[in-house]
N, C-alpha and C positions, 0 to 999 in steps of 0.2 A: 491515833498516830498523826504527827504533824510534820510538814515539810517547811523549810525556811523559804523566804522570798528568793534566795539565791537559786534554790532548786526549782522554782516555779517554771522557768523557761523550759527546762528539760522535761518537766512533767507535762506541760502543754504540748510540747513537740511530740511526746510519746502518744498523746491523745490524738494528734492530728496528722501523723505521717506514717508511711510504711504500709505494709500489707495488713497490719492489724488495725488500721484506722477504721472507724465506723463508716458504713456506707451512707452517702448522701441520699435524701429522698429523690434527687434528680438523677442518681446513678442508675444506669440500666440494669445493674445487678441488685438493686436495693429492694426489689419486690414490692411490698406494700408501703414503702416509704417510712414514715416515722416509727411504725411498729418494728421495723428491722434495725433501728438504731441501737447499737451496743451501749449498755449503761456505763457511764463513766465510773472510774475507780477512785476518783478524788472529788472533794468539795473545795472549790476555790473560795477562800475566806479573805479576811482583811487583817488589820493589825492585831497581834496576839493579846493586847490588853483590853480589847473590846468585849463587852458583855455578850454579844452575839456569838463570839468565838467560844466562850465558856459554855453557852447554851448548846452550841453545836457539838462540842466535846461530850456533853451530857446526852445529846440526842444519839450520837454514835454508840454510846454505851447502852442507853435505854432500849434502842431498837436493834441492838446486836449487829451493828454494821461493821463487823470485823474486817471486811474486805475493802473498806473505803478509808482513804487518807484525807486528812484535813490540811490544806495548804495555807500557811500563814503568809500574809503579804500586806497589801494596803488597799484602800478603796479604789485607787487609780489602777492598780494591777488587776484587781477583780473585774472592773468594767472593761479594761483592755482585753482580758481573756474572754469576757462575754461577747464583746464585739467581734472578735476573731472567730469564735465558735458559730455565732449566728450568721456571719458572712458566708460561712461554708456549710450552713445547715447541719452542724455537728452537735451532738449532745453535750451538755454542760450542766453542772449543779453549782450554784453559788450561794453564799450567805447573803440574804437580801433584806431590805427594810424599806418601808414607805413612811413619809414621802421621800421619793428619789426620782431624779430625772429619767433614769433608765426605764421606768414604767411608761413614760410618755414616748420614749424613742423606740422601744422594742415591745413585742407581744409576748409578755411573760405571765407566769402563774406561780402562786405559792403551792407547795406540796402540803396536803392535809397533814395535820399533826395530832392524831387521835390520842396520843399520850399527853398532850398539852405541855410538852417540854418547853416550848417557846412562849407559853402563856398566851393570853388573849391580846386584844388591842391594848396598846400602851398610850401614855401621854408624855409630853415633854414639859418639864417643870422649869421655872425660874428659881434659882438658888442664890441667896446673897450671904455675905459674911455677917456675922454677929456685929451689931453696932452701926451698920450702914443706914438703917432707918433714922437713927438719931443724928448721925453725922452728916448725911447727905439726903435729907428728906425729899428733895425734888427728884433726884435720880431714883430714889427708892419708889416714889409714887409712880413714876413712869414705868419702871420695871414691873411693879405690882399690877399695873393696868394693861401691860402688854399681852395681847392674845390675838391669834389669827387662825386661818384655816389652812389645811394641807395644800389646797390649790394655790394659796398665796405663796407659800414656801416653794412649791414646785415651779411656779412661773419664774422665780428668780434663779433657781437651780438650772432650769433649761437655758435661760439667758446666759448664765456663766459658762455652761457646758458648750454653748455655741460660740464662745469666744469673748463675751463681755467681761470687762473688769468687774470683780465683785462689788467694789465701791460704786461704780457707775450703775450696775444692775440694781443695787440697793437704792440709790438716788432716784432712779427712774420709777421704781415701784412706789416709793414714798410719795413722789410727786403725783402719781396717778391714783393714790388711795388716801387723799387728804382727810376725808371724813373719818376713816378708820384710825389714822394717825392722831387726829385731833382728840379722839377718845383716850388714847394712850397718855397724852400729855395734859389732859384736863386737870386743873388744880395744881399743876407743877409750874414753878416760876423759873425763868432763866437765871443762870448763875454767871460768873465772870471767869471762865477758863479753869474751873476746878478740875483737877485730874481724877480720872476714873479708869480702873482696869477691868476689862472683860476677858474672861478665859473661854476658850473653845477648843474642840477637837477638830481635826482636819477632815471632817465628813462634809459632803456637799450640802447636806441639810443645815449643819451648824455654821458653815461658812456663810450661807444665805441669811440665816436668822441673826447671827451676831453682827454682820455688816449692816443689816437694817436697823437694829437697835442702836449700834454705834452712830450711824448717820443721824438718827433722830435725836439722840443725846447731844451730839455735837452741833447740829444745825437748828434744832428747835429749842434746846435748853442751854446751849453754849458751854457744855462740858468739853474738856480735852480728854479724849478717850484713847487709851492704849489697848490694843487687841493682842492677847497673848495666845498663840497657837501651841498647844501642848497635847500630850496624850491624856487619856481619861483619868488615870491615877493622879498625876500632878495637877490636873484641873481641879479635881475635888479637894485634894490636899491644900491647894492654894486658897480656895474659899474658906476651908476650915481653919487655916492658920492666919487668915487675914491678908495674905499677899495678893489675893485677887478679890475685887469688890463683888463681882457677881458673874453668873453664867446663865445663859438661857438655853442650855444644852443638856439638861438632866433627863435621860430617858428612864421612865419608871412605869411600873414597878419591877420590871425584869432586867433590862439591859444594864442599868447601873445599880442594881440591888445591893451588891456587895459594898460599894462605896457609900451608898446611902445608909446602910446599916452601921457602917464603921463611923461615919461622921455626923449622923443625924442630930446629935446633941451639940454639935459645934457649928451648925449652919442655921440659916433662916430660910425655910421653904416657903416661897411666895405662892406656890400652887401652880396649876396647869396654865401653860401658854398656848398649847396646841393639843387637840384631841385627835384620835384616829390614826395613830402610828401603829406599825406592825413590824415584827421581825420573823424570820423563818428561812427555810430553804426554798430557793426559787429556781425554776427551769424555764426554758423557752416553751411556748405553747405547742410547738410542733412535736415535742416529746410526748410519747404515749405513756404517761405516768401521772398519777394523781395524788399519791400518798407516800410519805416517808417510808412506810412499811414495805413498799414495793422495791426499795433499794437493796433489800437483803439478797 
């Protein structure tokens, strides 16, 4: 069962107020602290089109979590709810993924997934439109050679979360990692203001990666880059029909599986640009729970 973003405030208020609110570990009536926290009756999710939401709906079914509701919202609403819960040491369950700045800011843990609903570790792929290799070989070469580590992405996400403009955060990272960037552009020649469109979803991770790639294309290869923020479906559709030149935001094999299966014959998969991503259900470490099975 899902709730809309409009209903999110009411759901969170129900979790945090009144006599039914869970006891804080610092409450004199809380007994043994975390073990006395009442388990939440909702999972705070993100936008309904995200693959992690589809996986969570499947997890609710597979684990028989008939007493738990999935709240649709956004990444920003999810992290706001997380911050509010942690500030009060209250229980909360969220849809989570790494890399993400929240793991650097808060002490969090993934719930074990013995049924493997969320799959194992994922990778982020670079996807280009058919024909980009022939029409824009220098951009294609840079995109094909783009790869980095989760720590690289997380450092930019943290900077943005702390108030830096995404473009400025990308610029600073590029300037501080010249050796890595030089490998991305090796063999690629500067052009003269050729236009290029990059699509991305409004996830903190993809805001970071797309801004970095756009900055390199513009300032190292002289492309004129237009960044298009859309939801996952339009992002994949745009690459498939040629309206978008490329994305560096394809989470595979699980998160964007449906889109990949639908469009795999209409796109050019350049391969992995980041290894070590993960999705699943996440809780604060102070919660005395370790597995999704314990949510029943």
